[in-house]
N, C-alpha and C positions, 0 to 999 in steps of 0.2 A: 340578398338573403342566402344563408347557408344551406346546402341540401340536407334533406331529413334522413336520419339514420334508419337504416333497415334492421329494426330490433327483432332479435330472436325472442320469440314467446313460448315458454312452456306452459303446459297444462297442469295445473295442480293436482289432477287425478293421476297423472303419470308419476309424478314425484312421490305421492303417497303410495302407489303401487310398487315403487322401486324399480321402474323401467329403466334401464340403462340409457342415459341420455348425454353421454360423453361426446358423441358426435356433435349434439346441440351446443353443449358447453365449449367444444372447440370452436365452433362458428361464432358464438358470442364473444368467447374470453381468450381465444387463441391469438396467434400472430396476427391473422387477417380479420380478427373480430373488432367490435367497436369497445369492448370492454364493459358491456351492459347488456342485461337481458330481462325480459319481463315474465310474470307467472300470471296466468289468467284462471279464473274459475275458483278463486279462493272464496269458500263459504264466509259470507259475513263482512268481507273486506269493505265493500262498497259502502255499507252502512256504517261501518266504524270510522271510514275515512271522513264521510259527511258529518258525522258528530263531532270530530275532533277539529275539523276545519274552523267552524265557528268560534270554538273555544280558543284556538290559537290566535285568532283576530282579536278577540276580546282581551286576552292577556296582554298582548303587545300594546293595547291602548289603554290599560290601566292608568291610574293617577301615577305621575313620575315619583311621588313619594312612596308610594306602595311598591313599585318596581325596584326602587333603590334598596328597600329593606329585602328583597328577595334576591339581592346580589350575594355572592360568597367569593370575595376575592381572596388571595391574589391570582387564582388560577380559573375562577369562573367556569368550573365543570360542573356545577350544580346550581339550579335557580336561573336568575335573569342576567343577561350580558348584553350590553349594547356598546360599541365603540372601544372595547378593550382588545380584541383581537386585530391583529395587523395582517390583512390579507394580500396587500399589494404595495409595493414600493416602501413597505414600512410605515404606511399611513393607517391610522386607526380606522376600522370598518364601522362606520354609522348608518351604513344604507340598510342594514338589516338588524333584527333583535332576535336573540336566541333564548331558549328556556331549556335547560339541561337536566336531565334526571337519570337514574338507573332504573331500567323498567324491570329488573329482577330482585333487587335488594333495596330496602328504604334505608336501612341503617345496619352497619357492621358491628359485631360484638368486638372486634379486634382494634379498639380505639388507639391502641399504642403503635398501630401501623400508620395511622394518618400522617404523622410528621414526615414520614419517609416517602409515602406515596398519597400526597393529599388528592390528586385527581381521581384516584381509585376508590379511596376509602371514606371519602365525604358523604354525610347524610344528604338524603333528598329533602327538598323544601318545595311546598307548593302555595298556591295564593290563598288555599283555604276559604275563609268566609268571603273574601273578595271575588271569589269565581268558585263556587262550590262544586261545580260539576267538572271542572278542568281535569282534575287529577284521574279521574275514572276514564275520562274519555281518551286522553292522550296515552294512558297506559293501556287501553284496550286496543288501539291501532297499533302501539309499539310492539305489545306481546305477540300479535299475530304477524308482523313482519319478522320477528325474530324466529317464530315457529317455522314459517315458510323458507326462512334463511337457513335454517339448519338442514332442511331438506335439499337446498341448492348446493350447500357446502358438501354434502354427501357426493353429489355429482361432480364437484370440482376435485374432490379426491381421486375418483375413478379417472378424471382426465389426467391428473397429475402423474398417477402411476403408470398409465400408459406412455406418457412423455417421457418420464424418468424412471428407469429400472430400479434405481436406488431409492426412489421415493417410499416404495413398499416396505423396504428394511429400516430405513433411517430417517424418512420424512416423517414430519409432524402431520398427523391426520387433522385436517382442518375441522371437519365435523366434530370430531372428538374433544378438541381442545375448546371449541365453542360451546359445545353442549355441556361440558364440565364446568365452565367458567361462570362466576357469579358476578362478572364485570362486563356490562355493555352500557353504552352511553346513548340515550335517546334525545334528540335536538329538534324541539319544535322551533320551526324557523318562521319569521315573519318579515318580508321585505318591503320595507316602507315605500309609499308613493314618491317617486322623485318630483321635487318641485322644479328641477331643471330638466324635465322629462325629454324635450325635444333635443336639448343639447346632449343629453346623456346617450341618447339613442344614436346620435351622430358621431359620438366619441368612441373610445375604446369599446370593444364588444363586451368585454367582463365588467360592466357598469353596475351589476347588482351584487356580484360575488366575484372575486378575482380568481384566476386560475389556481388550481390547488390538486393535490392527491390527498386522499384519507390514509391514515397511518394503520387502521384497524385490519382486520381480514376481510370483512364482507360489510357492505353498507346496504340496508334495505331503504328504499325510498318510497313514499307515499306520493302519489301524483299530485302536483301543486294545484291550488285552487286560486282564481284572481278575485279581488273585492272591489267593489265600488265605495269609495270612502265616504262620498257625498249621500250615500244610501246606507249608512251604519254598516258598512262592511258586506252588503249583500253580495253573494256569490254571482259573477258574471263570467261571460266567455271572455276569453283573452283578447283585448283590443288590437293587439299588435301580434301578427303572426311570427315576427321575428324574436319576440320575447321569450324567455325559458330557459331550460337547461341546455348545455352544449357539453360534448365530450371531444376529446383529441385522440383519433386513433393511432395504433402503432405505427401506421404509414406517414402521420404528420396531419391527416386531413382532419378538419374541424366539422362536426356534423351536429345538428340540432336533434334533441331527443323528444318525440311527441308520443302520447299513447292514450288509451282509454282510462278514464279516472277509476274503472275497477280493476285495473291491472297494477299489481305492484312491481317495483322494479329492484334490480341488484346490480351493484357494480363492485369492483374489486378494489381493495386497499394493499398497502405496501407490505403488510404482514402475510398476506396470501402469496404475493410476489416471491417472498423470502421462502416460506414453507414449501412452496411447489418448485423451488429451484430455477424460478424464471419461467416455468411454463405458463403461468398466469401472470399477468401484468397489471400493475395498478393504474387506475383510470384517471387521466388528467381531465377536470370538468370545471365548469364556471356557469354563471347565471347572467343573462343579460336582460336588461330592465325594460319594461314597456315604453313606448315612445309616447303613450297617452298619459297625461296628468291625471292625478286623483286616482291612480289604480295600483293597488298593492297586491302582494303574493303571499300565500301560506303553504307550507309543507312540513313534514317531519322526516327525519331520517334516523336509522338505528344503526349505531356503529357497534358490530359485534367483534369482540375482541378477547384475547386470553388475559390471564392474571399477571400482575406485575413481576412475579418471580418466575413466570414461566419462560423457558428457553425460546430465543427467536434465531434459530440457525436454520440454514439450507440443508438439503440432503447431502450425505457424504458423497464425494466425487464431483460435486459442482463447483464451478469456479465463482468465489464470492464477488469478485470485481465485477463480472459479467452479470451475476444475478442482481446486483445493485445498480445496474445501468437502466435508465430509462430514456428511449430514444425521443426526440422530438418534444423534449419537456419544455412547456412554455416558460419564458422569461418570469423570474421571480419566484417559481417553485423551488423550495429547498430539495436539493438533490438528495435522494436516498443514500447514495454512496457516503455521503459525509455525515449521516446520522446513525447509520447501522455499522457496527464494529465488524459484522462478518464480511463487509467489502475489503477489510484489511487482513481477513484470515483469523480474526478472533471470535471468541464466544460472545454472545449478547443476550440479554433478556427483554422482554417487552417493557417492563417498567421503565429500565434506563433508557431505552429506545424512545420511549413515550416523553421522558423528560426532555431529551435533546429536541424532539420535534416541538413541544410546546414553548422551548426556547427560542425557536425560529418565529412563533406567532404571537407570544405574549412577553411584554418586557419584564414582567415580575419573575418570570421563569429562569 
């Protein structure tokens, strides 16, 4: 069993009050941090999480024909996806199902931009009559995660400014770019019960989701719930203390992340690493499956990101090659330095960077 992470937990009231939490951000996201923090005391979060969990389970268990009709190929960044993403050794990931939507905009008026940036400008799709409460409940928790995430981003800016003098003059303010953006991706995730639960638990640790980095700026996470499939998805305590989310620290240590169900979590994506000139580092993470059969897992993530035409450059005076490096990157995780042009001293934007990233995970890209 891997050691549990010592998660830095911020108080929502302190974030709202604008208290300077740069020291706490450094402990969580700095060189000696784990790359993840929690926020406690968010009004209404526990209730919205509880409402969403059941809907995520029910959606993943809709009739196969219904789910097929909710797919939006070839990039699968709206609606249902299962088995199209390649997370590990180029093998299609069938251990989880995902439902994607933009929690900010349902449909964009700029239809002419879809062909160039389909992963940004695609319209939302929802189960509708098949699951009439799904849309409102998943949007409810996603919106709250995004609102809290903006407050966390403000604190990240303060930390980056202290770490790099040039950030204040030439760096991209993470809070501003996320607040102004119409582009965010919410991903309702359901990890199916493993038929080979015993063998999976004794095999590679990343047996429910392989090691990877998020390419957005900041990811908001809803604490996962476990389900007993034999009891119509009733929420149960995790039957396996080793199951769940793991992160890899900047020193290469693998730690398990646990926390209260009323605490929301935030981890860093590669864009924040670039914006901050490497003061903030993307968080490698994976999910380990439960050793018990018949147990599944549901959660929701909100990937907070900039627009496709927004510049993706490090502050002036920083070394792009160093900014693009990630130490102790787990095998199979696409290196940032080969997807971000800034590592070679060139200008880049988030849309093109995203295309290169999706090309690593989806054959159609």
